[in-house]
Structures are given as C-alpha cells and as structure tokens.
BAFI-3210 file (N, C-alpha, C; in Angstrom, 3 decimals, decimal comma, padded with zeros to 6 digits):
// residues 175
n [1|2|3|4|5|6|7|8|9|10|11|12|13|14|15|16|17|18|19|20|21|22|23|24|25|26|27|28|29|30|31|32|33|34|35|36|37|38|39|40|41|42|43|44|45|46|47|48|49|50|51|52|53|54|55|56|57|58|59|60|61|62|63|64|65|66|67|68|69|70|71|72|73|74|75|76|77|78|79|80|81|82|83|84|85|86|87|88|89|90|91|92|93|94|95|96|97|98|99|100|101|102|103|104|105|106|107|108|109|110|111|112|113|114|115|116|117|118|119|120|121|122|123|124|125|126|127|128|129|130|131|132|133|134|135|136|137|138|139|140|141|142|143|144|145|146|147|148|149|150|151|152|153|154|155|156|157|158|159|160|161|162|163|164|165|166|167|168|169|170|171|172|173|174|175]
n.u [016,978|015,057|014,855|015,827|013,343|011,710|010,524|007,706|006,275|003,101|001,775|000,880|002,472|005,120|005,701|006,531|008,982|012,248|014,438|017,711|020,650|020,371|020,472|021,719|021,111|022,569|022,771|020,233|020,133|022,294|021,283|019,071|020,435|021,709|019,475|018,634|020,754|020,170|017,827|015,562|014,031|011,617|010,814|009,240|006,781|003,225|000,705|000,757|000,347|-000,136|000,958|001,035|002,540|002,409|004,136|003,904|006,117|005,836|003,201|002,707|000,910|-000,534|-000,943|-002,535|-002,312|-003,867|-003,818|-003,366|-000,632|000,279|002,368|002,885|003,780|005,052|006,030|008,771|009,385|008,074|004,796|003,685|001,065|-000,781|-003,379|-005,490|-006,922|-006,848|-006,447|-007,101|-005,974|-008,353|-010,048|-011,212|-011,785|-010,167|-009,853|-006,863|-004,558|-001,738|000,708|003,480|006,292|008,570|011,797|014,527|017,863|021,159|023,753|022,187|020,664|017,630|015,237|012,897|009,976|007,676|004,111|003,617|005,951|008,141|011,358|011,897|013,399|016,353|017,838|020,089|019,205|019,024|020,663|020,714|019,760|019,124|019,475|017,976|017,439|015,491|015,087|012,790|012,277|011,110|011,663|013,041|013,416|014,072|014,792|014,947|015,195|014,346|015,192|015,910|014,410|013,210|010,585|009,253|009,273|010,321|009,869|011,242|010,527|011,867|010,924|011,569|011,130|010,318|007,621|007,079|007,625|008,028|007,860|007,504|006,633|006,499|005,289|005,558|004,039|003,517|000,374]
n.v [-091,464|-092,391|-095,499|-095,884|-095,966|-097,839|-096,636|-097,699|-097,771|-097,247|-099,551|-098,151|-095,871|-096,866|-098,207|-096,261|-095,284|-094,592|-097,160|-098,608|-098,703|-101,109|-103,895|-102,988|-100,303|-098,025|-096,114|-094,903|-093,797|-092,009|-090,283|-089,236|-087,874|-085,899|-084,458|-083,509|-081,813|-079,710|-078,671|-076,084|-073,718|-072,894|-075,159|-076,563|-075,418|-075,498|-078,086|-080,750|-084,177|-085,246|-087,501|-088,677|-090,139|-090,434|-091,347|-092,008|-092,390|-092,513|-093,188|-095,220|-094,972|-094,270|-091,881|-090,727|-088,750|-087,554|-085,606|-082,453|-080,422|-077,170|-075,140|-071,800|-068,819|-066,095|-063,063|-063,138|-065,743|-068,959|-069,658|-072,025|-074,200|-076,529|-078,918|-081,335|-084,557|-085,750|-088,707|-089,878|-092,011|-094,478|-093,666|-091,116|-088,289|-085,364|-082,062|-080,804|-078,117|-076,266|-073,715|-072,204|-070,095|-070,358|-069,373|-068,438|-067,997|-066,475|-068,398|-070,496|-071,535|-072,564|-070,889|-071,462|-070,131|-069,491|-068,983|-066,434|-065,112|-065,622|-067,177|-070,588|-072,934|-073,785|-075,001|-076,538|-076,328|-078,520|-080,527|-084,068|-085,112|-083,021|-081,631|-080,243|-078,245|-077,336|-075,605|-075,403|-074,374|-076,437|-078,291|-080,366|-080,291|-082,080|-082,384|-084,324|-084,013|-085,620|-085,747|-087,542|-089,191|-087,591|-086,580|-087,172|-086,594|-086,311|-085,720|-086,166|-085,830|-085,751|-085,524|-084,471|-084,082|-083,029|-083,770|-084,885|-087,227|-088,214|-089,375|-088,065|-088,774|-087,591|-087,784|-086,555|-086,194|-085,410|-084,017]
n.w [003,508|000,715|-001,030|-004,476|-007,079|-009,641|-012,699|-014,149|-017,131|-018,684|-021,123|-023,364|-023,460|-023,186|-025,574|-027,298|-026,560|-027,590|-028,576|-028,080|-030,238|-031,540|-033,834|-036,204|-036,889|-037,373|-039,461|-039,555|-036,969|-037,124|-039,068|-037,700|-035,652|-037,131|-037,958|-035,462|-034,779|-036,447|-035,524|-034,671|-032,482|-033,602|-034,959|-033,239|-033,386|-033,668|-033,292|-030,973|-030,091|-026,854|-024,471|-021,210|-018,355|-014,878|-012,098|-008,788|-006,262|-003,529|-002,906|-004,632|-006,619|-009,871|-012,467|-015,418|-018,322|-021,209|-024,101|-025,747|-026,881|-027,622|-029,513|-030,110|-031,881|-029,999|-028,569|-029,502|-029,029|-028,213|-027,238|-025,001|-024,609|-022,919|-022,756|-021,306|-020,468|-017,331|-015,664|-012,588|-009,834|-009,150|-011,066|-011,428|-013,512|-014,611|-016,001|-017,166|-017,384|-018,648|-018,975|-020,585|-021,521|-024,084|-024,963|-027,093|-026,160|-025,908|-027,426|-028,177|-026,152|-024,668|-022,900|-020,465|-019,291|-016,616|-016,885|-015,843|-016,339|-014,707|-014,245|-015,145|-016,144|-018,122|-021,182|-023,575|-026,813|-029,620|-028,867|-028,391|-025,967|-023,861|-020,527|-017,557|-014,595|-011,774|-008,844|-006,335|-003,479|-000,954|-002,938|-005,523|-008,934|-011,794|-015,199|-018,164|-021,508|-024,588|-027,807|-029,708|-031,385|-033,201|-035,356|-032,986|-029,561|-026,082|-022,537|-019,306|-016,104|-012,892|-009,645|-006,415|-002,930|000,451|000,647|-001,772|-004,377|-007,335|-010,760|-013,936|-017,115|-020,349|-023,641|-026,904|-030,019|-033,478|-034,346]
ca.u [016,720|014,291|015,506|015,330|012,262|011,699|009,342|007,126|005,357|001,978|002,118|000,606|003,623|006,374|005,976|007,062|010,308|013,246|015,345|019,113|021,071|020,497|019,982|022,348|020,366|023,474|022,455|019,043|020,499|023,123|020,388|018,312|021,327|021,891|018,250|018,635|021,718|019,571|016,558|015,414|012,851|010,426|010,401|008,236|005,507|002,103|-000,006|001,347|-000,398|000,576|000,654|001,862|002,413|002,954|004,273|004,193|006,864|005,405|001,896|002,637|-000,187|-000,218|-001,905|-002,304|-002,900|-003,852|-004,304|-002,590|000,260|000,348|003,406|002,502|004,675|004,690|007,103|010,094|009,560|006,888|003,884|003,354|-000,187|-001,252|-004,648|-005,726|-007,754|-006,025|-007,171|-006,527|-006,234|-009,763|-010,813|-011,738|-011,246|-010,067|-009,228|-005,623|-003,936|-000,443|001,188|004,835|006,863|009,901|012,542|015,928|018,830|022,492|024,360|021,214|019,940|016,201|014,813|011,480|009,428|006,310|003,127|003,713|007,253|009,245|012,260|011,649|014,643|016,884|018,608|020,656|018,405|019,885|021,297|019,780|019,158|019,490|018,969|017,822|017,165|014,773|014,940|011,664|012,465|012,185|011,549|014,039|012,834|015,100|014,188|015,745|014,457|014,886|014,809|016,620|013,494|012,505|009,783|008,692|010,203|009,773|010,508|011,135|010,743|012,032|010,624|011,808|011,045|009,822|006,279|006,911|008,596|007,355|008,450|006,495|007,149|005,599|005,656|004,945|004,108|002,728|-001,035]
ca.v [-091,330|-093,509|-096,281|-095,512|-096,799|-097,988|-096,113|-098,671|-097,011|-097,973|-100,062|-097,137|-094,966|-097,604|-098,612|-095,141|-094,889|-095,089|-098,196|-098,363|-098,795|-102,513|-104,333|-102,332|-099,103|-096,893|-095,097|-094,169|-093,008|-090,905|-089,346|-088,539|-086,948|-084,758|-083,675|-082,855|-080,720|-078,615|-078,242|-074,729|-073,619|-072,781|-076,506|-077,048|-074,743|-076,329|-078,901|-082,053|-085,101|-085,383|-088,652|-088,514|-091,036|-089,889|-092,442|-091,494|-093,423|-092,572|-093,861|-096,326|-094,723|-093,765|-091,004|-090,687|-087,609|-087,548|-084,314|-081,790|-079,321|-076,242|-074,116|-070,718|-067,670|-065,031|-062,281|-063,611|-067,135|-069,778|-069,878|-073,441|-074,399|-077,912|-079,236|-082,764|-085,278|-086,424|-089,788|-090,100|-093,337|-094,608|-093,386|-089,755|-087,530|-083,919|-081,334|-080,198|-077,188|-075,734|-072,754|-071,686|-069,377|-070,844|-068,359|-068,747|-067,049|-066,579|-069,719|-071,518|-072,048|-072,293|-070,494|-071,751|-069,254|-069,726|-068,131|-065,063|-064,552|-066,063|-068,196|-071,977|-073,653|-073,594|-076,126|-076,299|-076,947|-079,081|-081,726|-085,198|-085,343|-081,963|-081,754|-078,982|-078,391|-076,223|-075,742|-074,643|-074,757|-077,396|-079,371|-080,437|-080,719|-082,368|-082,828|-084,783|-084,018|-086,579|-085,406|-088,487|-089,843|-086,478|-085,549|-087,577|-086,212|-086,578|-085,145|-087,005|-085,046|-086,435|-084,509|-084,966|-083,112|-083,626|-084,351|-085,290|-088,119|-088,783|-089,258|-087,726|-088,999|-087,050|-088,088|-085,628|-086,578|-084,488|-084,391]
ca.w [002,079|000,165|-002,084|-005,803|-007,572|-011,095|-013,378|-015,066|-017,962|-019,256|-022,455|-024,373|-023,502|-023,323|-026,959|-028,055|-026,104|-028,528|-028,098|-028,424|-031,623|-031,875|-035,137|-037,350|-037,260|-037,255|-040,468|-039,121|-035,796|-037,602|-039,750|-036,669|-034,966|-038,023|-037,856|-034,155|-034,860|-037,213|-034,928|-034,160|-031,631|-034,465|-035,382|-032,295|-033,655|-034,082|-032,308|-030,662|-029,252|-025,591|-023,617|-020,010|-017,214|-013,633|-011,135|-007,452|-005,530|-002,128|-002,785|-005,580|-007,548|-011,206|-013,124|-016,868|-018,993|-022,669|-024,561|-026,793|-026,538|-028,747|-029,500|-031,019|-031,812|-029,056|-027,935|-029,884|-028,621|-028,432|-026,137|-024,865|-023,897|-022,965|-022,120|-021,423|-019,512|-016,336|-014,986|-011,271|-009,286|-008,829|-012,269|-011,548|-014,642|-014,456|-017,100|-016,706|-018,326|-018,243|-019,967|-020,418|-022,650|-024,450|-025,720|-027,384|-025,621|-026,507|-027,432|-028,525|-024,987|-024,587|-021,561|-020,255|-018,261|-016,199|-017,545|-015,329|-016,715|-013,842|-014,798|-014,733|-016,394|-019,475|-021,703|-024,897|-027,867|-030,655|-028,317|-028,406|-024,649|-022,911|-019,159|-016,840|-013,172|-011,150|-007,406|-005,783|-002,091|-000,719|-003,915|-006,589|-010,210|-012,800|-016,449|-019,302|-022,770|-025,556|-029,178|-030,578|-032,325|-033,839|-034,719|-031,693|-028,495|-024,759|-021,352|-018,109|-014,897|-011,617|-008,643|-005,065|-001,848|001,699|000,480|-003,174|-005,005|-008,494|-012,084|-014,930|-018,455|-021,360|-025,021|-027,845|-031,441|-034,298|-034,486]
c.u [016,018|015,107|014,978|014,217|012,325|010,407|008,890|006,046|004,218|002,376|001,881|001,786|004,903|006,695|006,588|008,469|011,346|014,152|016,764|019,383|021,248|020,033|020,548|021,625|021,248|023,141|021,268|019,359|021,346|022,267|019,570|019,182|021,582|020,665|018,222|019,577|021,125|018,261|016,650|014,130|011,575|009,935|009,355|006,856|004,445|001,546|000,628|000,344|000,452|000,048|001,587|001,510|003,062|002,949|004,733|004,855|006,389|004,108|001,809|001,540|000,308|-001,342|-001,546|-003,018|-002,794|-004,442|-003,466|-001,702|000,406|001,493|003,014|003,432|004,136|005,947|008,503|010,392|008,321|006,101|003,536|002,068|-000,593|-002,585|-004,901|-006,651|-006,823|-006,887|-006,424|-006,737|-007,704|-010,660|-011,389|-011,026|-011,271|-009,528|-008,010|-005,080|-002,625|000,028|002,595|005,193|008,279|010,559|013,965|016,794|020,173|023,029|023,387|020,486|018,484|015,887|013,305|011,017|008,030|005,399|003,246|005,078|008,412|010,044|011,895|012,921|015,137|017,705|019,124|019,849|019,348|020,722|020,258|019,054|019,575|018,822|018,853|017,385|016,413|014,624|013,802|011,563|011,161|012,242|012,557|013,396|013,962|014,420|015,264|014,819|015,105|014,316|015,376|015,722|012,651|011,840|008,980|009,725|009,530|010,488|010,266|011,510|010,851|011,903|010,768|011,749|010,486|008,457|006,023|008,008|007,878|008,182|007,303|007,138|006,108|006,149|004,853|005,119|003,196|001,295|-001,414]
c.v [-092,579|-094,228|-095,841|-096,457|-096,837|-097,401|-097,168|-097,941|-097,884|-098,461|-099,036|-096,187|-095,733|-097,965|-097,490|-094,727|-095,465|-096,117|-097,825|-098,584|-100,252|-102,791|-103,584|-101,087|-097,850|-095,778|-094,258|-093,282|-091,815|-089,850|-088,552|-087,528|-085,721|-083,866|-082,895|-081,664|-079,499|-078,105|-076,793|-074,689|-073,570|-074,145|-077,111|-076,451|-075,725|-077,143|-080,283|-082,879|-085,348|-086,597|-088,570|-089,584|-090,363|-091,022|-091,873|-092,603|-093,557|-093,361|-095,108|-096,131|-094,112|-092,855|-090,974|-089,469|-087,824|-086,219|-083,777|-080,721|-078,469|-075,263|-073,067|-069,523|-066,602|-064,378|-062,809|-065,029|-067,921|-069,888|-071,359|-073,530|-075,854|-078,023|-080,721|-083,284|-086,076|-087,452|-090,101|-091,552|-093,408|-094,205|-091,993|-089,025|-086,035|-083,319|-080,627|-079,279|-076,697|-074,802|-072,274|-070,829|-069,892|-069,778|-068,830|-067,622|-067,255|-067,991|-070,842|-072,117|-071,641|-072,007|-070,740|-070,931|-069,721|-068,732|-066,669|-064,421|-064,924|-067,168|-069,572|-072,800|-073,318|-074,810|-075,758|-077,065|-077,423|-080,242|-082,842|-085,349|-084,257|-082,162|-080,366|-079,283|-077,148|-076,527|-074,834|-075,077|-075,231|-078,523|-079,226|-081,038|-080,901|-082,925|-083,282|-084,763|-085,044|-086,261|-086,412|-089,198|-088,794|-086,927|-086,015|-087,181|-086,407|-085,756|-086,098|-086,148|-085,973|-085,367|-085,128|-083,827|-083,789|-084,303|-084,842|-086,261|-088,803|-088,583|-089,027|-087,833|-088,518|-087,329|-087,183|-086,170|-085,633|-084,957|-084,436]
c.w [001,565|-000,895|-003,446|-006,235|-009,092|-011,636|-014,371|-015,837|-018,458|-020,640|-023,552|-024,548|-023,826|-024,767|-027,787|-027,641|-027,055|-027,867|-028,515|-029,896|-032,047|-033,296|-036,328|-037,821|-037,232|-038,239|-040,052|-037,921|-036,214|-038,289|-038,736|-035,942|-035,818|-037,984|-036,541|-034,168|-035,544|-036,622|-034,463|-033,352|-032,468|-034,945|-034,443|-032,563|-034,125|-032,934|-032,199|-029,865|-028,016|-024,837|-022,424|-018,979|-016,012|-012,613|-009,792|-006,631|-004,090|-001,965|-003,657|-006,614|-008,855|-011,675|-014,599|-017,434|-020,496|-023,106|-025,695|-026,174|-027,789|-028,516|-030,541|-030,796|-030,859|-028,506|-028,246|-029,459|-028,977|-027,136|-026,142|-024,048|-024,048|-022,246|-022,310|-020,348|-018,612|-015,620|-013,689|-010,837|-008,833|-009,988|-012,408|-012,686|-014,337|-015,745|-016,529|-017,793|-017,742|-019,347|-019,587|-021,625|-022,863|-025,306|-025,963|-026,837|-026,303|-026,393|-027,726|-027,339|-025,062|-023,124|-021,477|-019,056|-017,874|-016,914|-017,104|-015,592|-015,812|-014,523|-014,242|-014,909|-017,798|-019,869|-023,085|-025,928|-028,964|-030,154|-028,308|-027,073|-023,653|-021,559|-018,545|-015,411|-012,692|-009,662|-006,961|-004,327|-001,445|-001,760|-005,055|-007,832|-011,213|-014,043|-017,416|-020,502|-023,680|-026,934|-030,185|-031,585|-033,068|-035,126|-033,507|-030,647|-027,144|-023,695|-020,189|-016,911|-013,700|-010,534|-007,256|-004,068|-000,619|001,548|-000,941|-003,572|-006,169|-009,753|-013,052|-016,316|-019,461|-022,749|-025,937|-029,273|-032,213|-034,411|-035,968]
res [m|r|a|p|f|a|l|v|l|s|p|e|i|a|r|f|i|p|k|g|n|e|g|g|k|q|g|k|v|a|e|q|m|t|q|i|d|r|l|e|l|a|d|l|s|g|t|w|i|l|d|r|d|i|a|d|a|r|t|g|q|r|q|r|l|t|g|t|a|e|f|a|a|r|d|g|g|l|d|y|f|e|t|g|r|l|v|l|p|g|g|q|n|l|t|a|t|r|r|y|l|w|r|v|r|q|g|g|r|v|e|v|l|f|e|d|g|r|y|f|h|s|f|t|f|g|e|a|a|p|k|a|h|h|w|c|d|p|d|d|y|r|v|s|y|d|f|s|a|w|p|v|w|s|s|r|w|s|v|n|g|p|r|k|e|y|v|m|y|s|r|y|s|r|s]
***
C-alpha cells in the first residue's frame, strides 16, 4: 500500500477553502449552519463558476480545470452539466465536459445518476459535509461535499485503484 500523500492546492483554489472557527466567528458559523439546514436541491439551480485541482499521487502531476457548472430542472430533479478548460501538465489545453442527474429521494437523500441513468452515488442534502462512496471495480471513489460556506460549496474526490491514485478538489461559486 502506498503512503498517504498531501493534497497541495494551487493558491487560486486554496484561498477559498473555509477555515475553522477561529477569531470568534461563532455567530457567522451558526448562521451558515442554519442556512445549510434549510438548503433544498432547487437552491443549486443556475450557473456556478467551477475551479478544480486534480493531484495525481502516482505521477506527482497536477491538472487544473476552470469553467462553469449548470444545474437546470429536469425529470423531477436537476440536470448537472459542466464544461471547462482543462490544463494538463506541460500546458496542453483540452475542453472537458461532464453531465449528471441529481434527484431527491426519500429522507432528503440526493441521488446522483450518470448521464445514461445508471446510479453513481447518494448523500444526505442539508448536512454541512455529507460523504458518499462509489465502487467501480477495481476503483474506489469517495467524495466529501462541503456546504459550510454556502453559497460557496465544494467537493473533494479521493480515487484509488490499481492504476489510479488522485485527489480532485472542486470549488463552486455563483456566477
């Protein structure tokens, strides 16, 4: 088994990660938690600015994506569509896209489906930091969402498998 590695985020991303409750910010944190408790899936509707860092532990290389993510009403849920410019090591630029369907299920769980309708993962919406897991043999995908700085939110994917070991941190803010 490989030793754990540290994800070092680019300065553009790192400045947006919420810090702890230092400096007597209890009132603001309590207010944010109240907002999170009231979040509904429809609150994600609209266009978001997307900033993403991808750190590959096996190669030591980094990739960066900047673009937009759009949530639009569809089939009782929200269609998620992202598009952006992915900068690969060495400076090559690619256009990257991704599409999912987010739906609310019983108990307030959000089910995320692939574009073709296959199940991807689910989590409890309205929690500050919900987690989810997806096994795609032989790879293990684990995500932690962070809504504690709403309306800025993020996801952190940790992916491990025989040929993969990377962390992908995505930050979303209103456009």
